[in-house]
N, C-alpha and C positions, 0 to 999 in steps of 0.2 A: 570289876574285871571285865575285859572286853569279850564280846561274843566271838565264836569261832570265825564268823565271816569277817568281822573287823580285824581280828588278829591275823587272818590270812592276808588280807589286803595290806596290813602294815608290813608283814614279812616280805611280800613281793615288792612293795614300794621301796623299802629300805635297801634292798639288794640290787634293784634294777634302776631306780630313778636316777641315781647319780650317773651311771654309765650312759643311759639314754640321753639325758639332758646335756651332759658334757659333750657327747658326740654331736648332738644337734647344735649345740652352741658353736662349735667349731665350724660346722657347715654354714649355719645362717650368718654368722658374724664374720666369716672369712678370715679367721685367724685373730680376731680381736683379743686383747689381753686385759679385759676388765675383770680383775680378781674379785671385786666386790660383787658384781653381778653373778659370777660363777658360784660364789658362796650362796647367794640367794636362790639360784636355780637348784642347788643340791641339798637343800634343807627340807626334807619332806614333812617334818613334824606338823606345822600348822595346816598344811594341805590334807594330811591324813586325818587330822581331827575334824576338819570341815567335811570331808567325804564320809568318814565313818559315822558322823552324827546323822547322816541322811540315808543310811543303808536300810533297806527293808530286810528284816531278819526272819520273819515268821515262816515263810514257805520252805526254808532250808534247815530248819532247826533240828530235824530228825537225822541229819547226815552223821555217820560215824566219824570218829576222829581220824582213823587211818585213811578214810576216803577224802576228808578235808586235806590232809597232808599231801596225798597224791595229787590232788587238784592244784594246790599251791605250788608244788614242785613243777608241775607241768606248765603252769602259767609263767613261772620264772624262766624256765628253759625256752619256752616259746618266744618270749620277748627277746631274750639274749640271742636266740638264733636269728632274729630279724636285724641284728646290728652287724656292722655299722651302717648307718643311713648314708647313702651317697648324696652328693650335692644336688643332683638333679631330682632326687626323690623327696628331700626333706620337706619342702614347702607343700607338696601335694599330699604326702602321707599325714602330716600334722594338721591338715585342713579341718577335720572333724574327728570326734571319737570313732565314728563309724569307719572313716577311711583308715585310721590307724589300726582298728580291730581287723578290718579286711586284710590289711597288709600283713599283720602278724599271722593271721590264719593261713594266708597263702604261703608263708615261709616256714610253717611249723607242722605240716600235715604228718610227717614221719614221727615227730615227737609225740603227737596225740595218739597215733596208732601204737607206738611202743609203750605208752603209759598204760594202755589197757584199762581205761577208766570205766567204772560202772555208770549206770544211768544217773545215780545220785551224784557221783563225783563229776560227771560231765556237766550236770546242772550247776554245780559249784564252779567248775572251770569257766563256763560261759558267763555266769554272773560276775565272777571275779575279774575275768579278762576285760569285760565291758567297763567295770568300775575303774580299773587301772587305766584304761585308755581315756576315760572321761577325765580322771585326775591329771594325767600327764598333759593332755591337750589343754585343759583349763590353765594349768600352770604355765605352759609354753605361751599360750595366747596372752597371758598377763604380762609377759616380758615385752617392753615397748619396742626393742630392736626387731624382734621377730614379727610383731604385729605390723610395724611400719613396712618392713621389707616385703611381707606378704601382700599388704595393700598395694604397694607400688607394683609388684609383679602382676597382681590381678588386674590392675588398671592397664598395664602395658599389654597384657594378653587380650583384654577386652577391646582395646583400641586397635590392635593389629588386625589387618585384613590381608587377603591374598594380593590385592592391588598394591598395598603398601610394601609388602615383601618383594613384589615384582619390581618396584621402583628402586630397590636397593641393588643397582646394577653393577656397582664396582666396589672395590675395597675402600675407596675414599669415603663413600657414604656410610659404609659399615663402621669405619673408624670414627666418623663424626658422631654416630649414635653411641658408640662406646665412650667417646670423650664426654658427651652430655651426661651419660649415666655416672661415670666416674666423678665428674665435677659435682653432680648432685649429692653424692655421698660426702665429698669434701665440704660442700656448702652446708649440709645438714649438721656436720660436726661443728662448724664455725658458729652457726646459729645457736646450737645447743649450748656452746661455751659462752656466747655473748648474752643470750636471753634466759638461759636456764636458771631456775631458782629465783627466790624473792628475798628482799631485805625486810626485816621486821624492826621497826624503830626501837632502839634502846636495848635490844637483846645483846648485840655485840658492841663493844665500845672501842672505837679507834678509827683510823683512817679508812680501812677497808672492811666494812661490815661483812660478816660471814653470810653467804647466801644459804637459804634454807630450801629444802625440797618442796616443790609445789604439792607433792602427794601428802606431806605431813603438815605443812604450814599454811597452805592457801585455803582460805574460806571462800567457797564458790559464791559468787554474787548472783543476785536475781535481777531480772529485767522486767519491764512492763511496756507494752505497746503504747506508743504515743498517738493521740488523736481519737476521733470518733469511730469506733469499730465494735462489732458484736462479739469480738474475741475479748473476753473478760480476763485480763492477765494481771489485774492490780494486786492480787495476792502474791504475785511473784512467780516468774517463769524461769526455769533453769536455762542458762545460756545455750546449752547444746540443743534443747528442744526449740528455743526461739529461732535459732539460726539454721536448724536442719533444713527447713523448707524456704529459707529466705537468704538468697545468695548475696544480697547487698543490704548492709545495715549501717545506720547512723546511731552510734551509742552516745548518749548525753549523760554527763555526770558532773556534779559539783566539785569544788576544791577538795582534794584528798580522797575522792570517792574510789580511787583505785583503777582509773581508766587505763593508764599505761601498763600497770601490772596485769590487768585483764587481757590486753592485747598480747603480752608476753606469754601468758598462760595459753591463749589460743594458738600461738606459734608452737609451743611445746606439745599441745594436743595434736597438731598437724604432723609433727615429727614422731609422734608416738612416745614422747618422753615422759608422759604422766600415766598413771594407772587408770585414770578416768578417761583416757582417750577414747573417743567414740568413732565408730566406723565412718561416720559422715566426714570426718576430718583426716583420718589416716591416709597417708599417701599424697596429701596436698603439700605444695612447696611454699612455705611462708616467706613473705617479704615485709619486713618491719620498716616502715618509712616514717621516722620522727621528723615532722616538717621543720622543727626548730633547728635541726642540724644541717639543713640544706639552704645555702644562700639563695638559690633559685629553685623553683619547683623541678624535681628530677625527671629525667627521661627514664623509661622502663629499665634500660640496661644499667642505670645508676642505682637501682633499688638495693643492690647488695652492699653498697658502700658503708652503710651504718652498722652492719653486723659482720661483714666478711671482707673488710678492706684489705687484710693481709694476703688474701688469695684472689683479689680482684683481677690481677693481670693474668691469672690462669684460666679465667672464664672463657669458654668457647664463644665465638662470635654469635650473637643472637640467642644465647641460652635463655635469658629471662623472657624475651618475647615468645620463644617457643613454648615455655611453660604457660604463659598467658593465653596463647592461641589454643592450646589443647585443653584448657579449662582446669589445669592442676595448680594454678597459682592462687594463693590466699594473700591478698594485698591488705596490709594492716597499716592504715594511715593514722598517725597519732598526733593530736594536738592542733586541730584547726584553730582553736581559740588562742593558741600561742603565736599565731600570725597577727601582725597589726591589722586593724579592722579594714584598712584600705586594700589589703592583699587577699581578703577572704573571698571576694567575688572572683578574683583571678584563680584562686584555689578551686572554687566550685566549677568553673569552666574547664580547668585542667582535669578534674576528676570526671566530668561528663565526657570529655574527649577520650579519656582513658577507657571508660566503660564502653563507649561507642566503638572504640577500636578493638577491645577484647571483652566482648559481652559474656563469654563463657567462664571467666574467672570469678572468684569470690572476693568480696570487698567488705571490710569493716573499718569505719571511721569513728574517731572519738573527738568530742568537743565539750566544753562547758555549755550549759543550756542558754546562758545569756549571750553567747557569741553569735549564734545563728538561729533563725526561726525554725520551727518544727518541720516545715515543709521545704527546707533548704535544698535537699537533694531528691525531692519527690519526683520531679520530672525525669530524673535519670533512673527511676525504679528502685530507690532506696526506701526501706521501711525504717522509721525512727523508733528507737527504744530508749527508755530512761533506765539508767543504772540505779537501782533502788538503794536507799540507805540500808544499813545492816538492820535486820529485824532483831527482836529480843534474842531469839535463838542464834542469829548470826553473831551478835555481840558476845554471847556466851561461848560460841565456837571459836571466835577470834581470841578471846581471853585464854581459853584452853590451849589453842595452838601457840600463842605467844609464850606462855609459861612452859609448855613442853619444849619449845625451842631453847628457852633460857636454861632449863634443867639439863639440856644436852650440850651446853657450851663446854668446851675443853677446860679441864682443871676444876670443875665444879665439885665441891665436897658433898658428902652425904647430908650433913647438917644444912648446907645451903639449899640442897634440893628439897629437903623437908620444909624449910622455911618458904621456899617458892610455892610449894603446894598449898601452904597455909595462906600465902598472899593471893593465890588464885581463888581459893574458896571465899576469902573475905571480900575480894573485889567483886565477884559475881553477886554476893549478898548485898553489897553496898549499892551496886547498880540497880538491883531489884527494888531497893527501898527508896532510891533517889531518882525520880524521873528526869530531873534536870541534868544529872550526870549521864543518865542513859541516853538522852537526846544528844549530849555532847559527843558521845562515842558512836555516832551514827556513820562515820566514815572510817575506813581502815587506818588512815593516818592518825586521826585523833584518838581512836581506840588504842593504837600503839603508844601514843604519848601517855594516855591514862595508865596503861600497864607499867610503863617505865617509871612514871612518877609515883605511882602507888607503891612500887617496890622501894624506890629511893627514899621516899618520905615516910617510911615506916607505916605504910598503909593509910596515909592521910592524903586527901586529894583537893586540888583547887576547885573553886566553885563556878568559874566562868572561863570563856575562851581566852581572854587576855591573861588571866592568872595562869592558865594552862601553859601558854607560850612563855610567859616570864619564868615559870618554874622550869620549863624544858631548857631554856637558854642557860639558866643557872646550873642546871645539871650537866649540860654539854660543855660549858666553858670553864667550869671550876670543879664542881663536885666530883665528877668521875676521876679526875686526876688526883684530887685529894684522897678519895677513898682507896685508890690503888697505890698511894704513896709515891706517885710520880712527881718529879720536880715541876713546880708551876712555871709558866712562861715568864719571860723577863718583862712582859707588859701585862697590866692588870685586867681583870674582868671588864671594868668600865672602858678601858682602852680597846679591848677586843670588840666590845659591843659597838663602840663608835666607829671603828674601822668597818665592821660588817654593815652597820646602818648606812654609812656613806657609800659603800660599794653597792649595797642593795638599791639605794636611792638613785645612783647613777644608772643602774640597769632599768629601773622603772621609768625615769625621765627619758631615756633613749629608746624605750620600748624594746628592751632586749631581755633574753633569758639566759644567754651565755655569751662570753667573749673569749678571744684568744688569751692564753695565760699571760703573754707579754703585756697586753692591754690591761688585764686585771692587776698585774703588778704595778703598772704605771698609775692606775687609779688609786691603789692603796697608798702609793707614795704621796699623791696629792691629798689623800684623806688624813695624813698624819699631822696636819697642822693643829697645834694646841696640845698635842699629846706629850706627856712627860718623856715617853720613849720615842720622841720624834726623830732621833738619829738612828733608829733601828733600820737595818737594811730591808726595803720593801719585799725583796724576794724571799728573805728569811721569814718575814711575817706571813707571807702567803703560804709558804711551806708549813709553817706552824698551824695555820688555820685549816689547811687541807688535811694535815696528819692527825690533829688532836681535837679540833673543835666539833667535827661531825656535822657541820652545816654546809660546807662547800665540798665539791668533788670535781675531779678532773675527768672529762669525758674524752671521746676520740679527738685526735689531732690537737692535743694539749689545749683544750678549751675548758673554761671554768664556769660552773653554774652552782646555784644553791641546790641542796639535795631535794628540795621541794619548793615549788613556787610560793606556797603559803608562807614559808619562812622569809622569802624575799619580800613579800608584800608587808608582813608584820614589821620587819626591821626598817623598810623604807618609810612606813607610816611614822615610826618613832623619829626618824630623821627629819621628816617633814615638819613635825611639831618642834623638835629641837632647833631646827634652822629657821623657824618662823615663816615657812613657805605656805601659809594657809591660803593665800590668794591663788597660787598655782594649783593647790589641791582642788579648789572649787572650779577653777578654769578647766581642769581635766576630768572633773567628776562624771561627765556624761559618757566618757569612754569606759566600756565594760571592763577593760583590764585594770582600771583604777578603782573599781568598786570596793574590793577588799581593803585597798590602801586607805580609802576614805573612812570606812567603818572603823578600822583599827586606829586611824589617826584621831578620831573622836574619842576612842577609848584611852589613848595616851594623853590627850590634851587636858589642860586645866579647865575648871568649870566655866570661866568666862570665854575661853577659846572655843569650848564646845558650843556655847550659845551662838557665838559669831559664825561658826561653820554651818550650824543648822539653819540660821536665818538666811545666810547666803545661798544655801542649797534651795530653800523655799523660793527665794527671789529668782533663781536661775542664773546661768552664766551667758556669755555672749552667744554661744552656740545653741542655746535652748530658748531664749526669750521669745522668739518668733515661732517656736515649734512646741505646740501644746503637748504632744506625746513625749518630747524630750523633757519638758517641765514636769510631767507626771513621773517620769523616770527618776528625776532628782528628788521629788517629794517622797517617793517610795524609798529612795536611798536615805533620806533624812529620817524616815520612820525606822528603817533598819538600824540606824545609828543609835536610836534611843535605848535599845536593849544593852548597849555597851556603856551607857552614861548614867551612873547612879546619882551623880550630882551635877546639876546645871545651874548656872547663875547668869542672868536671873531665871527663876523657875518658869516665868511666863513663856520662855522659849519652848519648853516642853509642851505647854498647852497649845501653842501655835502650830507645832508640828502635828499634834494629835488632831487639831481641827482641820488641818490640811489633809490629813489622812482620811478624814470622813468623806471628803470629796472623791476619794479613790475607792470607796467601798460601794458596791461589791467589786471584787477584783475582776478584771476583764480577760485575764489569761492565767495560765499556770505559773508563768514567770512572775506576774504581779502577785499571785497567791503566795508563792515562796517568799517574795520580798516582804509582803504584808505580814506574814507570820513571824518574821524576825523581830517585829515590834513587841511581841509578847502578849500576855494574857488580856491586856486592856482592849484588844481588838475584838475579843469574843462577843461582847455585848453589842458591838457596832454592826456586826454582820447580819444580813437579812436571813430569813428562813427559806423554805423551799418554794415560796411564792416567786422568788427571783429565779425563774426557771432557766433562763439562758446562762446565768452565772452559777447555778447550783453546784456544778462539779468543782468550780474554782473555790467556792465557799467551803465545801467539804475538805478540799486539799488544805486550805488555810487552817481550818479547825484541827485537822489531824496533825499538822506540823506543830501547832501550839501544844496540843496534847495534854493540857491539864484537865482536872475533873470537870470544870465547866464546859470545856470544849467537847469532851466525850458526850456530855448530856445534850449539847446542841446537835451533834452529828446524828443522834437518834431521830431528829425531826425529819430527816431526808429519806427515810426508808421507803416512802410511798412514791418517790419520784421514779417514773418508768422511763429512764434514759440511760443508755449504755455507759456514757461517760460518768454519770453520777454513781451508778452501781459499781463501776470499776474503781472509783475513788473510795467508795465504802469498803471494798475488798482491800484496797491498798492500805487503808487505815487499820485493817485487821493486823497487818504486819507490825504496826507501831504500838498497839494497845498493850498495856501492862498485864491485862488479864484476857487471854485469847478466848477462854470458854465463856466468860461473862459477856464479852462483845458478841460472840456467836449467838448466845441465848437472847440478849436484849436488843440487838440491832439486826444482824443478818437473818435471824429467824423470820423477820417481818418483810424481807425484801422478796418481791416477785421477780425472779430471774427470767421468766418466760422460757423460750427455747434457746436462750443464749448459753454458750459453753463457758464454764468456769474452769480455769486451770489452777490446780492446787498441787503443791509439793510439800513434803515434810510431814512426818507423823505428828509434830507439835501442832499442826492445824487440822490434819485429817482426822485426828482422834475426836475432834469436836464437830465434824461436818454433819453429823446427824441432826444438829440443831438448825441447820439451814432447811427449814421445812418445805420451802417452795422451790428448791433447786432440783431441776430435772436432768441436766446434762453436765457431766463432770469429766474432766481429764486429769488423772493423777499421774504425775511424772516422777520417776525415781523409785527407789526401793521402799515399798510400802508393804508391811506384813505385821499382823494379819489384816484381813479385809473386813473384819466385823463392823467397824463404824459405817462402811459403805452399804453393807447389807441391811442395816436398819434405817437408812434414809427413807423418809416417808413418801417422797415423790420421785425418787430416782428412776428415770426412764432409759437413759443412755449413759454408759460408762466406758471410758477409754483408759487403759492401763499402758503406760509407756515406759520403756527402759527399766523394767523391774527385774532384778537379777536374784531376788531372794524369795519371791512369792511362788509357791507351788500349789497351794490349797485354795481352790475357788469355792469350796463348800459354804463359807459364810454368805455368799451371794444368794443362796437358796432361801434365805430369810426375807428377801425382798419380794414384795407382792406387785411392785410396779415395774421392775426392770424388764425390758424387752430387747435390749441391744447391748452387745459387749464387743469392744475392740481390744485386742492384744497386739501391741507393736513393740518389737525388740524386747520381749520378755524372755530372758534366757537364763533361768536358774539352773543349778546343777541337778540333772535329772529332768524328766519331762512333766509338763503340767497335765493333770488329769482333767479332761473336759466334761466328764460325766455330770457334774453339778449344773452345767449351763447348756446341755444338749437340747433342752426343750425351750430355749429362748426363741424369739422370733427371728433374730438376726445376729450373726457372729462374723467378726472380721479377724483374721489371723495373718499377721505380717511379721516375717523374720522372727518368729517366736518358737521356742522349744516346747512343742505340745505333743500329746499322744492322740493322734487323729482317730485311732481305732476306738477311743472311748466315746466318740459321738454316735456309735452304732445304735440304731433304733430310735434316735432322738426325733423330735417333731420340728426341728429347725426348718424355717421356711426360706431363709436367705443366708448364703455363705459367700464371703469374699475372702480370698486366700492368696498368699504368696509364700510358699513353703518348699524347701528343697526336696521334700518327700514326693512331690508331684512334678519334678523336673522332667521325668521321662514318661509321664502318663498319669492317669487319675486312679490307678489301682489302689493307692494308699488311702483313698477316701472311702469311708464305710457306707453302708446302706443308709440312706436318709429318705424314708418313704414320703415325707411331707415337703421335700425340697421343691421350691418353685423358682428361685432365682439363684444363679451361680455366677460369681464374678471371679475370673482368674487373672490375677495381676502380674503374672509372669510376662517378661518381654520376649518377643520372638527371637529364635525359634523355640517352640515348645510343642508338646504332644497333647492331643485331646483324646488319646486312646482310652477307652472305657467309658466314654461319655454316655453311651446307651444305657448304662445302669440306672440313670435317673430320667425315666421317660416323662416324669411329672414337670420337668423344667419348662417354664414359659418365657423366662427372660434370661439371656446369657450375655455377659460382658467379657470382652477379651481385648488384648492389645495386638494390633496388627490384623490384617485381613486373613481370616481362617479359610480353610478349604470347605466348599459347599458339601462335599461328601462327608466330612466330619460332622456336619450339622444335621444332615438328613436323618440321623439316628434319633432325633428328638421330635417325636410326633406332635407334642403340644407346644412347640416353640412358637411364640408370637412376636417376640422382639429381640433383636440382636444389637448390642451397643459395641461399636468398634472404636477404641481409643487409638490415636496416633496411627491411622492407616498408612501403609507404605506408599500407596498412590490412590488417587481418586478413581482412576480407570479401573483398577482391580476391585474397588468398592462397588462401582456401578455394575461390573460384571457379576459380582456376587449377588447384587439385588436382582439381576435378571435370572439367576439360577435358583433363587429362593423367592418366588413371587408371593407366597403367602406369609412371609416374615417381614416385619417392619424393621429396616436396617437404619440405624442412626449413629451419629458420632458424638 
């Protein structure tokens, strides 16, 4: 039974919440008619449960029932008296729980007086009103439309100045501003329609797979910084954290790694269309630029054509460039690797010119690693990140999301849902027992294939990549129609495969990813030679393949492409073998876009054909015979082919490839390491130990990719190598190990991390972090609770907690004997974080976090760095800190230093902008002033003259 406090809260919310939120909905959305969202907004149950579970009940337990009821009635009447919210008030009032509470109190003074509440009832009223305001604001902020509109409005307010207003001299300029704002709303709707949601392979069966919500079906991918850096991100960094301070990023990922879906997810975050939208992205205007869809590299005003072509002619002149200039543009450039290699340098120069012209915008570019070098965009200020393979937990999360989506398909019976749940459980168990399958599921595409085939084949799975694709094609071309009782096509599975193979091969030969539908129909007509159904109309055949095969799709402007490039390459490889074009295969093998075609062609070929291709690769082609690096590339390609060739005749060909591989060991780059690992377990014994210092990181990558028992044993040899890249690879291997705790105990416990920061996310790793005995500096990103594993780390000196919305209890950190410094950044749980357990640390950083500043009272804190709305108007909210020596205020001007005299012990002060000398003279012990981003050097010099005894630096 609920306590009186929770019961009172429930009563108020149930009667008030619907009216408040529907009124606000109409204001914020300007008449939107989204019935589904209205229902979401007016169901208080889950929110009430979440709020009630966190209520402090003890101090009000003695209140009589009639006093409770009087307080509940008064809260209800107070909120209702504050309605309706006017359009100009909604965004301001709903900014914070405190602003909503202040607004309600200002409108309900008569009600409180008339209620005649006792002291006890008044206490209930105050507590209950605050909790209701917290609950309402939390729910409103969780609605993407409100959050996005607020972010846009805040941005516009922040950018507006008196000079800008003065320049709006006539109605024409005002009309232009209004036109830009209105078009932005229209454009956002088009982008959300075009990019919103993701497709999960095999969940929906038919021409138009149903899109699934990013909130329920997207498994957030992790990234790792590329290159030699002291930032140890190998264990996986959440995308939001990686990109928060990096406005220009190059994202590298292999086939099927989810690069395009990742950019779509970023676009939805910018629009506020996901519940994980972060403030860093809200209010940005996303421009999705898939390079494959542009015959020539686009000009900025052409950026909207891929997502909003239907309203392109409505666009005000210069609208895109205006967003780029003001820094609100998020440019998402997809598929550099899908350009032919000769055009990639042109693309690089185009991107550099774009960045030079619009340096304030944000940029994210995707490519396969083999297409461009790591430092491809370094001179233009881009940081390179690898999109990491799905970890063990990532695979489990994907399997869960896939089966949840399958259970939600229309028309699904109860028995079918129960069976899907059993499939999910069995598949997770199978992947745990079979590391070979687990490695196969390292990308979202292949993980989706495994889920679909596991369901279709009565929980039996193929053993390798070729078998996986063969089973998938059988499922797509025949089995689904049979299972649904649909009429089979007039041409057989073999005929469908031949048509698709020949069409795919024509795309690969011509270095194309898509062609106009008319051209695709023409090529199908040419591909019908030798078919029993050769007289079938090519247009009908194309329509059949588009509607039912699930391998082709029509995109904008009636252009046809394969649903994924991987299927194109697999089918083209089969046609290369069937057509006997092995010479052409070797001639093109040095081109990175032919890499997967070559590997799959060897898988399709007969034993003698395999040997021939492998020997030709070792000999090199005309383009590589005089290029040693090119020859090495073909040798690595031959090595990668071995893993797809169980039978080779003569067998001596295998031995020759293996011998050639020995000359490529140790690997000289991560690209070589990835290629070398495809050869499989025999490479493990050929790799050197840690004595190969320059190549140690590449060796660890190779071993981790192979991932068998012998490889894990070899990885342990590298724990003593004191090099950031090697340590980062050891952390990256932690993601792939089948036993995270064993790896932490046996490998990472022996690594000396020095003062390097290690980024870790996810309870599945943090629960074992106490085994990292020599780790001093940790940044934990995301929702981590409780903090007990961190508190018992034996060497933890500095801890950063980022973007944690569930943690409120810092008391586990009191168990640490070594912790001296704590950072809280964007930690905003429901309610405020009590800082009492950490008030005696040496250093505390508080940024955009919901904390109880008063709980620091009397602490021995020596350094405080803060950015908190509680001190926007002065420092009165900060408590007495008798030992405070250094204070850093990270607010941007203008801000107030009123109350600074309360800390006469301060010797070092850090601020942004040049402060007034009078504000600083109240600090008798001040020795050093650090001024970040001074408005002018002249003002800084003037301040130095006014404070001769203080060392002023920037």
